[in-house]
Structure formats: structure tokens, C-alpha cells
C-alpha positions in Angstrom: -8.4 -27.9 11.9 -8.8 -26.6 15.5 -5.2 -25.6 15.7 -5.4 -23.6 12.5 -8.5 -21.8 13.7 -6.7 -21.0 17.0 -3.7 -19.5 15.2 -6.1 -17.5 12.9 -8.0 -16.1 15.9 -4.9 -15.2 17.8 -3.6 -13.4 14.7 -6.8 -11.4 14.3 -6.6 -10.4 18.0 -3.0 -9.3 17.7 -3.6 -7.4 14.5 -6.7 -5.7 15.9 -4.7 -4.7 19.0 -1.9 -3.2 17.0 -4.1 -1.3 14.6 -6.7 0.1 16.9 -4.9 0.2 20.2 -7.9 -1.5 22.0 -8.6 -4.9 23.4 -9.8 -7.5 21.0 -9.2 -10.7 22.9 -13.0 -11.2 22.9 -12.6 -11.9 19.1 -10.2 -14.8 19.8 -12.5 -16.0 22.6 -15.5 -16.1 20.4 -13.6 -17.8 17.6 -12.4 -20.5 19.9 -15.9 -21.2 21.1 -17.2 -21.4 17.6 -14.4 -23.8 16.7 -15.2 -26.0 19.7 -12.0 -25.0 21.4 -12.3 -24.3 25.2 -12.1 -20.6 25.9 -9.3 -19.6 28.3 -9.2 -15.9 27.7 -11.1 -13.7 30.1 -11.0 -9.9 30.6 -11.8 -8.5 34.0 -13.1 -5.0 34.7 -12.8 -3.4 38.2 -14.7 -0.1 38.8 -14.3 0.8 35.1 -10.5 0.1 35.1 -9.4 -2.7 32.8 -7.2 -5.3 34.6 -4.6 -7.6 33.1 -5.8 -10.5 30.9 -5.9 -13.6 33.0 -5.1 -17.0 31.5 -6.2 -20.0 33.6 -7.4 -23.6 33.5 -11.1 -23.7 33.1 -13.4 -25.9 35.1 -15.3 -28.3 32.9 -18.9 -29.4 33.5 -17.8 -32.6 35.3 -15.5 -30.6 37.6 -12.3 -31.6 35.9 -9.8 -29.0 34.9 -9.6 -28.4 31.2 -6.4 -27.5 29.4 -5.6 -23.7 29.4 -4.6 -21.8 26.2 -0.9 -21.9 27.0 -1.0 -25.6 27.5 -3.0 -26.0 24.2 -0.4 -24.0 22.3 2.5 -25.8 23.9 1.0 -29.2 23.1 0.1 -28.2 19.6 3.6 -27.0 18.9 5.0 -30.4 20.0 2.6 -32.4 17.8 3.2 -33.5 14.3 0.2 -31.5 13.1 1.6 -28.4 14.8 5.0 -28.8 13.2 3.4 -29.2 9.8 1.2 -26.1 10.3 4.1 -24.0 11.4 6.1 -25.1 8.4 3.1 -24.1 6.1 2.7 -20.7 7.8 6.4 -19.9 7.6 6.7 -20.8 3.9 3.5 -18.9 3.1 4.8 -15.8 5.0 8.1 -16.1 3.2 6.5 -16.3 -0.2 4.2 -13.4 0.5 7.1 -11.2 1.7 9.2 -12.2 -1.3 6.4 -11.3 -3.7 5.9 -7.9 -2.0 9.6 -7.1 -2.0 10.5 -8.2 -5.5 7.4 -8.6 -7.7 4.3 -6.7 -6.7 3.1 -4.5 -3.8 -0.1 -2.7 -2.8 -0.3 1.1 -2.8 -2.9 3.5 -1.5 -4.1 6.8 -3.2 -4.1 9.6 -0.7 -4.9 12.6 -3.0 -6.6 13.7 -6.2 -3.5 14.5 -8.2 -4.3 11.6 -10.5 -8.1 12.2 -10.7 -10.1 10.9 -12.5 -7.9 7.8 -13.1 -7.6 7.3 -9.4 -9.7 8.6 -6.5 -8.9 9.0 -2.9 -9.0 5.7 -1.1 -8.2 3.6 -4.2 -5.9 0.7 -3.6 -3.8 -0.6 -6.5 -1.2 -3.2 -7.3 2.2 -2.1 -8.5 4.4 -4.6 -10.3 8.1 -4.2 -10.0 9.6 -6.6 -12.5 9.0 -5.3 -16.0 10.9 -2.1 -15.3 14.0 -4.2 -15.5 13.3 -5.7 -18.9 11.0 -3.3 -20.7 11.6 0.4 -21.4 9.1 2.9 -20.1 6.5 4.2 -22.5 4.4 7.3 -22.7 1.0 7.2 -20.9 2.1 4.5 -18.4 1.3 5.2 -14.8 4.3 4.7 -12.4 5.0 4.8 -8.7 8.3 6.3 -7.8 10.5 7.8 -5.1 10.6 11.6 -5.6 13.9 13.1 -6.8 15.9 15.7 -4.8 14.3 18.5 -6.9 10.9 17.5 -5.4 12.1 18.4 -1.9 13.2 21.9 -3.1 9.8 22.4 -4.8 8.0 21.5 -1.6 9.5 24.5 0.2 7.3 26.7 -1.9 4.3 24.6 -1.2 4.3 23.9 2.6 5.4 27.3 4.0 9.0 26.0 4.3 8.2 23.9 7.3 11.2 21.5 7.4 9.4 18.7 9.3 6.5 18.7 6.8 8.9 18.9 3.9 11.0 16.0 5.1 7.9 13.8 5.7 6.4 14.6 2.3 9.7 14.1 0.5 10.0 10.5 1.8 6.6 9.5 0.4 6.3 7.6 -2.9 4.4 9.4 -5.6 2.2 8.2 -8.5 2.1 10.1 -11.9 1.8 9.4 -15.6 4.8 9.3 -18.0 4.1 11.8 -20.7 7.6 11.8 -22.4 10.7 9.6 -22.5 14.3 10.4 -23.1 14.9 12.4 -26.3 11.3 13.7 -26.5 10.7 17.4 -26.9 7.8 18.4 -24.7 5.7 21.6 -24.4 2.3 22.6 -23.2 0.4 25.3 -25.2 -3.1 26.5 -24.6 -3.7 23.7 -22.1 -2.7 20.9 -24.5 0.4 18.6 -24.4 2.7 18.4 -27.4 5.4 15.8 -27.7 7.8 16.2 -30.7 5.3 18.8 -32.0 2.5 16.3 -32.1 -0.6 17.1 -30.0 -1.4 14.3 -27.6 -4.8 12.8 -27.1 -5.3 12.5 -23.3 -8.9 11.3 -22.4 -7.7 10.4 -18.9 -7.0 14.0 -17.8 -9.4 16.0 -15.6 -9.0 19.2 -17.5 -6.7 21.2 -19.8 -3.6 22.6 -18.1 -3.9 26.2 -17.0 -0.1 26.8 -17.5 2.5 27.0 -20.2 5.5 24.7 -20.2 8.5 24.1 -22.3 9.7 23.3 -24.8 12.2 21.1 -23.1 14.1 18.0 -24.1 14.0 14.9 -21.8 17.6 14.0 -20.9 19.0 10.4 -21.2 18.0 8.1 -18.4 15.0 10.2 -17.4 11.3 10.7 -18.1 8.8 13.5 -17.6 5.8 12.7 -15.4 2.6 14.7 -14.9 -0.6 14.2 -12.8 -3.8 13.5 -14.7 -5.4 16.3 -12.6 -3.1 18.8 -14.3 -3.9 21.9 -12.3 -3.8 20.2 -9.0 -0.6 18.1 -9.1 2.9 18.8 -7.9 4.7 17.1 -10.8 7.4 17.3 -13.4 6.2 20.7 -14.8 7.3 22.1 -11.4 10.3 20.0 -10.3 11.6 18.7 -13.6 12.6 15.3 -14.8 12.4 11.9 -13.1 15.4 9.6 -13.1 14.4 6.1 -14.2 16.2 4.5 -11.3 13.7 6.2 -9.0 10.8 4.3 -10.4 9.4 1.6 -8.0 7.1 0.0 -10.6 4.2 0.3 -12.9 0.6 0.5 -11.7 -1.3 -2.4 -13.2 -4.8 -2.5 -11.7 -7.1 -1.2 -8.9 -8.3 -4.0 -6.6 -10.2 -1.9 -4.0 -12.9 -0.8 -3.7 -14.6 -3.6 -5.7 -16.7 -1.4 -7.8 -13.5 0.3 -9.2 -11.8 -3.0 -10.0 -9.8 -2.9 -13.2 -7.0 -1.0 -15.1 -9.0 1.6 -17.1 -6.8 4.6 -18.0 -3.5 3.1 -16.8 -2.0 2.4 -20.2 
């Protein structure tokens, strides 16, 4: 149990250091103390200048030297318990990476182009399996890599700054499928029509302030629009989306907790 707590605390310290760029070894030190593990991590400050972290053998109450953190880790790795723990952690990490690579991955919403379905800061799960076995349908929300036409459209939006365009063109986008291959699409007086049928879209922020189409969706492609119709750089500007560009379907919001669910995604 102590060894697992030690690994957890060291992981927290390393993650905090990488994320925030500041020292967080005091977190590991406190965790070791609470777990009844002798603390061997000390930070020293000289005239306001942070010195290097010093690892040493701590003097116990009886004057005897206690095992330092490096010795503890070395002995743990040689123990049967340590080998079992390492095996567990490696398998867990491998499964997590496999799940993220092939099955489901988290995504973060950075803009209001899909408002009110998603708000800035929403975190959602995107599943990547069903796209291989089930055809795309209207009203599904998908995450995708932007097509080449998206890059061209950006030049009219970001003052033709190549660096900004290249950065934005590499970012995955999230939009809603409004038409699939063979559909004839148009927007008239703010309303979307597919095959001459007016679509009910309770998930949109407002009626579109533009006219579009009619156009026919080519084979192997779909048309995607943002729910915030007048504030979305989407298919009505850069055209159709090849199906192979789709990363996966958005299935539910998991953060923040009060927005948990999948309302408006299907």
C-alpha cells in the first residue's frame, strides 16, 4: 500500500511540475508523511534563490539513519510487491492508451460555434468505433480533421497570417451533420431545407442570417454546420466534409458535472 501511495505522489509531483512549471515536490513530501513513509525530499532556499532538490538519508529519532527515497524506490522495485505493482501500472497504462487511440477520447470545447449545445470549457467524450460500421446520419455531432478547403477559407478570416492559418488548420473541429450524400440542401429565410423538407432544429442558437444552396452532397461526403449558425466557420463557407476526415461521434459531456449528459447531440 505504501509503495502505491509513493508512486501516486511522485506522479502528482511530476505532473504538476510539467503542467505549471513550478516546484511541487512538497506535495509528494506531504503525501509520504500521511502515508507513514519517511520524507526524504527537501527544498532549500538561499536568499530567495531556489537551490537544487537534495535527497539524503534522514536521521531517525533514535539517531539511526533511515532509508532515503532512492533506496526505498530501489528496494521496492526489487521486491515481489514492486514487480506486481509495476506490472499492474504498465497494463493499466497500455489499456488506457489503447482505449484513447482506438475507441474513445476526450475533447475540449474552445469556442461558441456549437452553442447552445456546447459551451466554452465543456469536455466531452468522442467515440471512434461506430463510424466504421454505421453510416452517418443527419443531426449527429462529429469531431473531424478540417479538409483542405478549410485552410483556404481561413485566409479570409485571420488577415492571411500564414502562422495563424497553419495553427488553426491543424486543429480538430466539431460540427453537426445536416445532410448526407445525395441530399439536396438549401437555406432560405434562415431555415434549413433538406430535399425540400424544412428541418426542425431546436438545438440551434438562432436562424441563419445567410442564404445557401441549393447544393447536392457528393458521394463519400457530408455537410456540417455549427449550431450557432451565424458564428461558425463551417460547411456553408468551405464546402463538404469527406467522411474519412471524421474522427468520431460526440457521445456525451462529462465535465463540468452540472452539464453531464448528451442532450442535443443526436
